[in-house]
C-alpha positions in Angstrom: 170.7 122.9 158.6 170.4 125.1 155.9 170.1 122.0 153.3 168.6 118.7 152.9 169.6 115.7 150.4 167.3 114.7 147.8 167.7 111.9 145.4 166.7 111.8 142.0 167.6 108.3 139.9 170.5 107.5 142.4 171.8 110.9 142.3 172.3 112.7 145.2 171.5 116.6 145.1 171.5 119.1 147.9 168.5 120.9 148.1 169.3 124.3 149.3 167.2 126.8 151.7 167.3 129.4 148.9 165.4 126.6 146.9 168.1 126.0 144.4 169.6 122.3 143.9 173.1 121.3 143.8 174.6 118.4 142.3 178.1 118.5 143.7 179.7 116.2 141.7 178.8 118.0 138.5 179.2 121.5 140.3 176.1 121.9 138.8 173.4 124.3 140.1 169.7 124.3 139.0 167.4 127.2 140.2 163.4 127.4 138.4 160.7 129.9 137.7 162.9 133.3 138.4 159.7 135.4 136.8 162.2 138.2 136.6 160.3 141.7 136.0 157.0 140.3 137.3 156.8 143.3 139.1 157.0 145.7 135.9 154.9 143.5 134.1 151.9 143.8 136.6 152.8 147.7 136.5 152.0 147.7 132.7 148.6 146.2 133.5 147.5 148.8 136.6 148.6 146.4 139.1 151.4 148.4 141.3 153.8 146.3 143.1 156.7 147.3 144.4 159.7 147.2 141.7 162.4 145.7 143.5 161.7 141.7 142.2 164.3 141.5 139.9 167.0 143.2 142.2 165.8 140.8 144.9 166.0 137.4 143.1 169.4 138.5 141.5 170.5 139.2 144.9 169.5 135.7 146.2 170.7 134.0 143.0 174.2 135.7 143.4 174.1 134.5 147.1 173.6 130.9 146.2 176.0 130.8 143.4 179.1 132.2 145.9 178.1 130.0 148.4 178.4 126.7 146.0 180.7 128.0 143.3 179.0 126.1 140.6 180.8 125.2 137.2 177.4 125.1 135.5 174.1 126.9 136.1 170.7 125.5 134.7 167.7 128.2 135.0 164.7 125.7 134.4 162.4 127.7 132.5 160.0 131.0 133.3 163.4 132.9 134.1 161.6 135.9 132.8 157.7 136.7 133.3 156.8 137.4 129.9 158.4 137.6 126.3 159.4 141.3 126.5 160.9 141.0 130.1 164.7 140.7 129.3 164.1 144.2 127.7 163.0 145.8 130.9 166.2 144.6 133.0 168.1 147.7 134.1 171.7 148.0 133.1 172.6 147.4 136.9 170.7 144.1 136.6 172.2 143.1 133.4 175.6 143.7 134.8 174.7 141.8 137.8 173.5 138.7 135.6 176.7 138.9 133.3 179.0 138.8 136.7 177.1 135.5 137.8 177.7 133.9 134.1 181.4 134.8 134.2 183.7 131.8 134.0 181.0 129.3 134.1 178.4 127.7 131.8 175.0 129.1 131.8 172.0 127.5 130.3 168.7 129.1 130.2 165.6 126.4 129.5 162.8 128.0 127.6 159.7 128.0 129.7 155.9 128.8 128.9 156.1 132.5 130.1 159.6 132.5 127.8 159.5 130.4 125.1 161.7 132.6 122.8 164.5 133.7 125.0 167.1 136.1 123.1 170.8 135.2 122.5 172.0 138.3 124.1 171.8 137.2 127.4 174.8 135.5 127.7 174.9 131.3 128.1 172.9 129.4 125.7 169.2 128.7 125.3 167.7 125.0 125.2 164.3 123.4 125.5 165.7 120.6 127.9 169.0 119.1 128.8 170.1 115.7 129.7 173.2 115.1 132.1 174.0 111.2 132.9 170.6 110.0 134.1 168.8 113.2 135.2 166.6 115.3 132.6 166.2 119.0 133.2 163.1 120.6 131.8 160.7 123.4 132.6 157.2 121.5 132.5 157.1 118.0 134.6 156.1 114.9 132.7 156.3 112.2 135.5 159.3 110.7 133.8 162.1 108.9 135.9 165.2 110.8 136.0 163.2 114.3 135.7 163.9 117.7 137.4 161.2 120.3 136.4 159.5 123.8 137.6 156.4 125.2 136.6 154.0 124.0 139.1 155.7 126.2 142.1 155.3 123.5 144.7 154.3 124.4 148.1 153.1 122.6 151.4 151.5 123.4 154.4 152.1 121.9 157.6 150.8 122.1 161.2 153.8 123.2 163.8 153.3 124.2 167.3 149.6 125.0 167.2 149.8 126.7 164.1 149.7 126.3 160.2 152.8 127.3 158.1 152.7 127.5 154.4 156.3 127.6 152.6 157.6 126.7 149.3 159.1 123.2 148.9 160.8 120.7 146.6 158.7 117.8 146.1 160.4 114.4 145.3 159.8 110.6 145.3 163.5 109.8 144.8 162.6 109.4 140.8 161.8 112.9 140.1 161.6 116.0 141.4 159.6 119.2 141.1 161.7 122.6 142.2 160.2 125.5 144.0 159.8 128.7 142.4 163.2 131.1 142.9 161.3 134.7 142.2 160.7 137.1 144.7 157.2 137.5 143.7 156.1 134.0 142.7 153.2 132.2 144.3 152.8 128.6 144.9 150.7 125.4 144.2 149.6 123.2 147.0 151.5 119.7 146.8 148.2 118.2 147.8 146.8 119.6 144.1 145.7 116.8 141.3 148.4 118.3 139.3 151.1 116.6 141.6 149.2 113.5 141.8 149.7 113.0 138.2 153.2 113.2 138.6 154.1 111.4 141.5 150.7 109.1 141.3 150.0 109.3 145.2 150.9 111.3 148.0 153.8 108.9 148.8 156.5 111.6 148.4 158.1 113.7 150.2 158.0 117.8 150.6 161.5 119.3 151.2 159.9 122.3 153.2 162.0 125.7 153.0 161.8 126.9 156.8 163.2 130.1 158.2 166.7 128.2 159.0 166.4 124.8 157.4 164.9 122.5 155.0 162.6 120.2 156.5 161.9 116.9 155.0 158.3 116.0 155.4 156.1 113.5 154.1 153.5 114.9 151.7 151.0 113.0 153.2 151.3 114.9 156.3 150.9 118.2 154.5 147.6 119.7 153.5 
């Protein structure tokens, strides 16, 4: 099963294996923390990484857009790794992004890494967006009906005598934190105190991105 159902404030979302959320009734696709051009940002500081993260991330994004054909895409902040990252996009990457934006609405939520997004990226820029009972923002506040990113949740679980650590969605039915979508993004354990501040207790679910399916596992079973 490539997807799992995630409920937030009585709205059913599809948690895609890619790390995106899809709201079928609204034909709305949500992704978070693309961190485009992270590789070039590190290279500028002397930390050499293969410069292919943007191509890989946009390729995965194009695939999930083709799979769901959304009417609207919301990118939940930190779409670019730093304030100048958009200037380092190659012409090829800009064309790929423009092709994905064609014939659909596109909203960039500003994040802490990219607080001042330019207007020439296509789409519109917002600090947060509310659609029905759902509020989309970058940094989670713990409010009911909230879908946010920023924390890059990951879960470690025991399986077949070994441990596996993967990105995950974190949700308790009233709010959700999305995994980072970017190719070079790390993660924060869902057992970290940051998640306790949002959910109040480990009584929430981790929708873990496995090799071939999304696994719904109680956060209390993760470590």
